[in-house]
Backbone bond lengths (Angstrom), bond angles and torsions (degrees), N, CA, C in turn:
res aa  C-N    CA-C-N  psi(-1)  N-CA   C-N-CA  omega(-1)  CA-C   N-CA-C  phi
1 X - - - 1.424 - - 1.510 111.88 -
2 X 1.274 122.58 134.59 1.441 128.83 178.36 1.554 108.80 -59.96
3 X 1.296 122.08 135.63 1.409 124.33 173.45 1.535 109.90 -67.31
4 X 1.336 116.37 135.28 1.445 121.71 -175.15 1.533 110.88 -97.01
5 X 1.308 114.84 154.36 1.483 121.73 169.14 1.517 102.04 -97.42
6 X 1.306 114.55 115.99 1.493 120.69 -168.40 1.535 108.82 -111.15
7 X 1.336 118.39 129.98 1.473 124.99 168.84 1.572 102.40 -99.62
8 X 1.323 111.43 124.86 1.486 120.74 175.10 1.529 108.72 -92.39
9 X 1.294 114.70 115.45 1.501 119.21 179.21 1.571 107.60 -119.56
10 X 1.325 112.84 121.65 1.451 121.12 -174.23 1.588 109.82 -105.03
11 X 1.292 117.28 122.65 1.457 123.44 177.22 1.519 104.19 -89.07
12 X 1.374 115.46 77.10 1.454 122.38 -168.19 1.508 113.14 -59.61
13 X 1.307 116.83 -30.48 1.461 121.20 -178.61 1.536 111.63 -61.18
14 X 1.306 117.49 -21.51 1.464 120.84 -176.11 1.527 113.43 -79.81
15 X 1.364 118.05 -9.02 1.426 119.35 -171.93 1.494 114.17 -133.99
16 X 1.333 112.95 123.09 1.456 120.51 174.66 1.492 111.70 -79.96
17 X 1.306 119.19 -23.74 1.403 128.52 -173.07 1.554 111.61 -116.18
18 X 1.299 117.43 86.66 1.415 119.39 -166.36 1.553 113.36 -66.62
19 X 1.361 119.71 -36.95 1.419 118.71 -175.57 1.510 116.52 -95.99
20 X 1.329 117.38 -9.05 1.466 116.71 -173.41 1.542 112.08 -56.19
21 X 1.269 120.17 -48.10 1.468 122.26 -177.44 1.526 114.69 -117.65
22 X 1.350 114.97 -11.59 1.488 120.25 -175.11 1.499 111.05 -60.88
23 X 1.324 118.49 -43.20 1.451 119.12 178.20 1.483 115.39 -58.84
24 X 1.298 117.04 -38.85 1.436 120.81 -179.82 1.581 108.69 -64.88
25 X 1.344 114.91 -41.49 1.471 119.05 179.12 1.518 111.16 -64.38
26 X 1.362 118.92 -51.38 1.449 118.74 -178.24 1.495 111.23 -65.14
27 X 1.355 121.35 -34.28 1.451 122.53 176.40 1.499 110.40 -60.69
28 X 1.310 117.40 -40.81 1.443 122.86 -179.95 1.538 115.45 -65.25
29 X 1.378 116.27 -24.06 1.419 118.77 -179.48 1.548 115.01 -67.03
30 X 1.291 116.17 -24.97 1.495 119.62 179.70 1.510 111.71 -60.42
31 X 1.325 121.11 -24.32 1.405 123.38 174.72 1.484 113.92 -66.35
32 X 1.352 116.86 -23.39 1.455 122.54 -176.78 1.475 114.82 -99.20
33 X 1.316 119.17 -26.46 1.480 121.15 -178.89 1.567 110.74 161.67
34 X 1.278 114.59 -152.50 1.420 125.32 -173.68 1.532 112.83 -110.16
35 X 1.290 118.32 130.57 1.451 122.04 178.26 1.537 107.80 -77.79
36 X 1.335 116.42 119.53 1.509 121.89 177.09 1.438 118.32 -96.03
37 X 1.369 116.73 -28.94 1.447 124.15 -179.86 1.521 108.91 -140.92
38 X 1.263 116.12 148.27 1.542 121.89 175.15 1.483 108.38 -134.65
39 X 1.336 118.65 121.46 1.450 122.66 -177.05 1.530 106.50 -139.91
40 X 1.334 114.68 130.61 1.475 120.90 170.67 1.501 110.57 -108.55
41 X 1.322 118.26 127.10 1.434 121.90 -170.21 1.536 105.68 -111.60
42 X 1.330 113.63 134.78 1.468 120.52 177.59 1.551 114.37 179.91
43 X 1.262 117.78 172.36 1.477 122.06 176.67 1.447 109.08 -85.33
44 X 1.365 119.23 73.91 1.434 125.81 -174.07 1.458 114.44 -54.45
45 X 1.347 121.18 -33.00 1.409 119.78 -174.28 1.568 115.94 -87.56
46 X 1.296 113.49 -7.99 1.535 114.11 -174.48 1.505 115.62 -140.73
47 X 1.370 118.60 -0.22 1.474 118.83 175.83 1.527 107.54 -108.12
48 X 1.336 117.26 111.69 1.444 123.52 -166.12 1.549 112.14 -63.85
49 X 1.338 118.38 -38.42 1.437 117.79 -176.25 1.493 114.04 -70.59
50 X 1.316 117.67 -9.82 1.502 119.56 175.77 1.493 110.01 -72.27
51 X 1.333 118.76 -9.90 1.487 121.43 172.21 1.542 109.61 -60.48
52 X 1.320 115.16 -29.46 1.466 121.04 -178.71 1.561 111.04 -65.96
53 X 1.352 114.63 -27.14 1.453 122.83 179.26 1.502 114.40 -83.20
54 X 1.279 118.57 -26.36 1.451 120.75 -170.55 1.537 111.44 -55.98
55 X 1.331 116.98 -51.42 1.474 119.78 177.92 1.578 113.22 -58.11
56 X 1.328 114.97 -42.16 1.437 117.88 178.31 1.550 111.49 -63.82
57 X 1.279 117.60 -39.90 1.452 120.24 178.46 1.535 113.10 -64.72
58 X 1.364 115.61 -40.05 1.442 119.56 174.60 1.480 115.00 -63.01
59 X 1.382 113.35 -46.22 1.445 117.49 -176.89 1.559 113.14 -70.10
60 X 1.303 117.16 -35.00 1.449 120.28 -179.59 1.525 115.04 -98.96
61 X 1.310 114.68 9.98 1.551 118.91 175.82 1.453 111.86 59.64
62 X 1.362 117.78 45.92 1.416 124.24 177.30 1.552 109.30 -101.94
63 X 1.320 117.14 125.25 1.406 120.72 -179.23 1.530 109.48 -70.76
64 X 1.285 116.98 134.51 1.493 122.36 177.71 1.483 108.35 -96.33
65 X 1.315 117.31 112.72 1.436 122.77 -175.27 1.524 112.49 -114.84
66 X 1.300 118.07 127.52 1.493 122.30 177.57 1.564 106.56 -82.13
67 X 1.283 113.70 -173.40 1.497 118.45 179.15 1.460 110.84 -125.95
68 X 1.282 116.74 66.56 1.471 121.57 176.88 1.573 108.69 -61.42
69 X 1.296 116.05 136.27 1.473 119.67 174.47 1.544 110.09 94.54
70 X 1.338 117.39 -12.25 1.444 122.34 176.73 1.502 108.29 -115.14
71 X 1.253 120.79 146.26 1.502 124.18 174.66 1.474 111.65 -151.59
72 X 1.294 118.28 163.41 1.417 121.74 176.59 1.489 112.60 87.52
73 X 1.362 113.74 -166.81 1.481 120.23 179.57 1.512 114.07 -60.24
74 X 1.260 120.77 136.77 1.435 125.32 179.87 1.539 114.85 67.60
75 X 1.296 117.15 21.00 1.487 121.07 -179.53 1.520 110.90 -61.00
76 X 1.372 116.71 -43.97 1.470 121.24 179.87 1.542 109.26 -65.38
77 X 1.308 118.78 -39.29 1.475 121.74 179.75 1.504 110.72 -62.71
78 X 1.340 114.85 -46.92 1.443 117.22 -179.66 1.557 113.37 -64.42
79 X 1.315 114.39 -39.14 1.473 119.62 177.57 1.529 109.63 -65.20
80 X 1.326 119.01 -37.63 1.438 122.36 179.98 1.558 110.35 -64.95
81 X 1.286 115.16 -46.95 1.558 117.20 177.85 1.481 111.55 -65.36
82 X 1.341 120.72 -37.20 1.460 122.50 176.12 1.482 110.36 -62.40
83 X 1.341 120.27 -45.21 1.419 126.17 179.79 1.556 110.42 -64.66
84 X 1.314 115.49 -44.47 1.478 121.24 178.40 1.545 108.96 -60.21
85 X 1.306 118.10 -47.14 1.432 120.64 179.96 1.545 113.68 -58.06
86 X 1.376 114.59 -44.14 1.441 119.55 177.89 1.563 110.64 -63.33
87 X 1.309 119.78 -42.92 1.416 123.20 178.54 1.500 113.05 -59.03
88 X 1.328 115.42 -41.79 1.497 121.01 178.82 1.503 109.06 -66.80
89 X 1.328 115.94 -52.16 1.506 121.68 179.74 1.529 114.03 -55.14
90 X 1.411 114.78 -38.33 1.400 118.65 -179.51 1.468 112.15 -83.22
91 X 1.313 120.97 2.48 1.390 127.81 -179.12 1.525 117.63 61.25
92 X 1.337 114.55 27.50 1.460 122.18 177.63 1.509 111.84 -69.53
93 X 1.278 115.41 -25.35 1.439 122.57 -178.70 1.540 109.51 -157.28
94 X 1.349 113.33 167.80 1.499 116.93 176.05 1.519 109.94 -125.24
95 X 1.342 113.21 5.49 1.537 119.45 178.82 1.479 108.91 -141.98
96 X 1.292 118.75 149.77 1.454 124.22 177.38 1.561 106.81 -126.41
97 X 1.362 114.47 122.65 1.432 121.96 168.35 1.484 108.95 -93.26
98 X 1.263 121.12 108.06 1.384 125.30 -177.39 1.579 110.81 -102.12
99 X 1.353 114.67 105.75 1.460 117.97 -179.72 1.448 109.49 -90.56
100 X 1.360 117.81 97.38 1.432 125.35 -174.67 1.488 109.92 -155.59
101 X 1.363 115.02 164.41 1.466 119.50 170.75 1.483 109.79 -112.63
102 X 1.330 118.57 6.07 1.437 122.36 -168.72 1.525 109.85 -86.75
103 X 1.314 113.88 112.36 1.462 116.46 179.95 1.490 114.45 -74.76
104 X 1.316 117.60 -4.47 1.453 117.32 178.11 1.552 115.93 -78.01
105 X 1.312 115.45 4.73 1.452 119.65 175.64 1.512 115.98 -72.50
106 X 1.355 116.46 -17.56 1.462 117.87 -173.38 1.522 114.10 -54.33
107 X 1.327 117.79 -39.54 1.424 121.68 178.33 1.497 111.83 -59.80
108 X 1.310 114.95 -47.83 1.505 121.34 177.55 1.475 112.04 -63.61
109 X 1.311 119.90 -35.37 1.443 124.10 179.01 1.543 110.98 -61.29
110 X 1.318 116.33 -35.66 1.443 119.54 -178.83 1.519 111.91 -60.76
111 X 1.297 118.69 -40.83 1.479 120.30 175.57 1.515 112.47 -68.34
112 X 1.315 116.08 -36.73 1.436 119.11 -175.74 1.602 109.65 -72.13
113 X 1.354 113.67 -33.36 1.471 116.07 173.32 1.512 114.27 -67.42
114 X 1.325 116.84 -33.39 1.450 119.08 175.69 1.509 110.45 -63.07
115 X 1.348 116.79 -29.92 1.454 119.13 176.92 1.502 112.66 -81.89
116 X 1.302 117.37 1.00 1.479 121.37 177.95 1.550 117.69 98.69
117 X 1.335 116.23 1.72 1.461 119.23 -174.80 1.497 111.71 -75.84
118 X 1.314 116.37 144.52 1.485 123.68 167.25 1.547 107.54 -93.08
119 X 1.292 118.54 140.92 1.407 122.44 176.41 1.501 112.54 -113.25
120 X 1.357 113.48 134.03 1.476 123.56 -179.93 1.533 105.70 -118.02
121 X 1.306 116.31 127.24 1.444 116.95 -177.70 1.576 108.31 -138.33
122 X 1.386 117.19 157.83 1.414 117.37 177.38 1.491 113.69 -89.10
123 X 1.325 116.05 159.26 1.454 122.18 166.24 1.543 103.90 -105.46
124 X 1.338 115.64 117.39 1.415 117.40 -174.12 1.596 105.61 -123.87
125 X 1.316 113.07 119.29 1.536 118.35 179.21 1.513 110.52 51.82
126 X 1.360 116.85 43.66 1.396 126.02 172.41 1.582 111.55 75.85
127 X 1.322 116.27 2.79 1.461 119.82 179.99 1.556 106.48 -105.30
128 X 1.339 113.55 140.91 1.454 118.68 178.58 1.484 112.10 -145.63
129 X 1.380 115.56 152.87 1.469 120.04 175.87 1.520 110.16 -74.21
130 X 1.268 121.04 118.97 1.494 120.14 176.49 1.474 111.91 -57.04
131 X 1.300 118.76 153.75 1.455 126.02 168.04 1.521 117.98 77.31
132 X 1.289 118.35 12.78 1.436 122.31 167.89 1.509 108.54 -75.59
133 X 1.353 114.34 159.84 1.504 119.83 -178.86 1.514 106.33 -88.02
134 X 1.337 119.74 -37.59 1.440 122.68 -175.98 1.486 108.42 -131.96
135 X 1.363 117.71 150.63 1.499 121.91 179.27 1.522 106.27 -127.72
136 X 1.385 112.95 146.01 1.420 121.18 170.69 1.540 107.88 -118.42
137 X 1.365 117.49 122.78 1.440 121.94 179.03 1.503 106.14 -77.61
138 X 1.309 119.15 122.06 1.455 123.05 -176.55 1.469 117.03 -93.65
139 X 1.328 116.14 -27.78 1.463 120.93 -176.77 1.480 114.55 -109.46
140 X 1.343 117.51 5.78 1.460 122.25 176.13 1.528 113.71 66.97
141 X 1.346 119.66 5.90 1.387 119.81 -179.48 1.590 108.10 -89.54
142 X 1.257 114.04 147.67 1.432 118.61 178.21 1.447 112.11 -85.33
143 X 1.310 118.02 146.64 1.454 123.07 174.51 1.522 106.79 -83.62
144 X 1.318 118.59 149.88 1.415 120.00 174.99 1.528 105.89 -105.38
145 X 1.316 116.32 157.24 1.476 119.94 -178.95 1.460 111.84 -63.83
146 X 1.304 118.24 -17.89 1.509 126.14 176.93 1.536 111.72 -73.70
147 X 1.314 115.33 -18.24 1.529 123.02 176.67 1.498 113.12 -74.95
148 X 1.343 113.83 -15.93 1.479 115.42 -174.98 1.512 110.73 -81.97
149 X 1.357 116.30 123.66 1.430 123.25 -175.01 1.519 112.67 -130.56
150 X 1.327 117.87 -4.01 1.470 121.15 -175.40 1.527 110.21 -129.59
151 X 1.306 115.32 167.25 1.494 121.56 178.05 1.516 106.81 -64.96
152 X 1.380 116.53 -39.21 1.479 118.95 -179.57 1.536 109.92 -66.67
153 X 1.320 117.11 -33.98 1.468 118.64 174.15 1.443 113.04 -59.03
154 X 1.328 119.39 -39.36 1.478 123.65 177.88 1.521 109.73 -65.37
155 X 1.325 114.16 -38.96 1.525 116.49 178.95 1.565 110.22 -67.08
156 X 1.354 113.85 -36.64 1.441 117.98 -179.70 1.496 110.01 -67.11
157 X 1.367 118.55 -39.47 1.481 121.90 176.07 1.572 109.96 -60.03
158 X 1.337 114.66 -43.97 1.439 116.63 179.50 1.565 114.30 -66.30
159 X 1.289 114.39 -41.99 1.499 121.19 -177.52 1.525 110.85 -74.38
160 X 1.338 117.76 -33.90 1.491 120.47 -172.43 1.524 111.49 -136.25
161 X 1.327 115.41 59.89 1.491 117.47 -175.45 1.482 116.10 -58.21
162 X 1.367 116.14 -23.23 1.486 119.26 -179.84 1.513 113.19 -68.75
163 X 1.327 119.00 -11.39 1.415 122.37 177.33 1.562 112.76 -79.32
164 X 1.263 117.00 -12.62 1.453 120.24 -171.47 1.544 111.35 -115.31
165 X 1.369 113.95 146.89 1.417 121.50 176.02 1.475 109.99 -80.50
């Protein structure tokens, strides 16, 4: 497999515990390629638990990006997809590592895949974003076949049977 140029995009609002599983995810990215950009997206000025991410972002040189122009429910998600689309169109990367637990990204992934992007996503506590191209298990727990509830889950079972009990 060709080594990918990966943009790491963190949906920081999804996580109260920034380092618990994040290190496992970023360590797993090296198998796919090189991280070219790191961005954490969130409402930095008004969401209190994002303070947990500030030190992580400073230590790991992750740019903290707000979501000007977006507001309301899913503002960070919409900002993340907009940023990812721009990065792919500007040829800054050819893969996106989306650190999130939000299954609503599947629709956004469809447009990114049309643009040629590969998507890397975590499996966190047996939950995963459907429609990614590659998955990184972050908590080392195996999924059971009973966890499969979507068509993409069936594709994941076929592509990566060693993830399942």
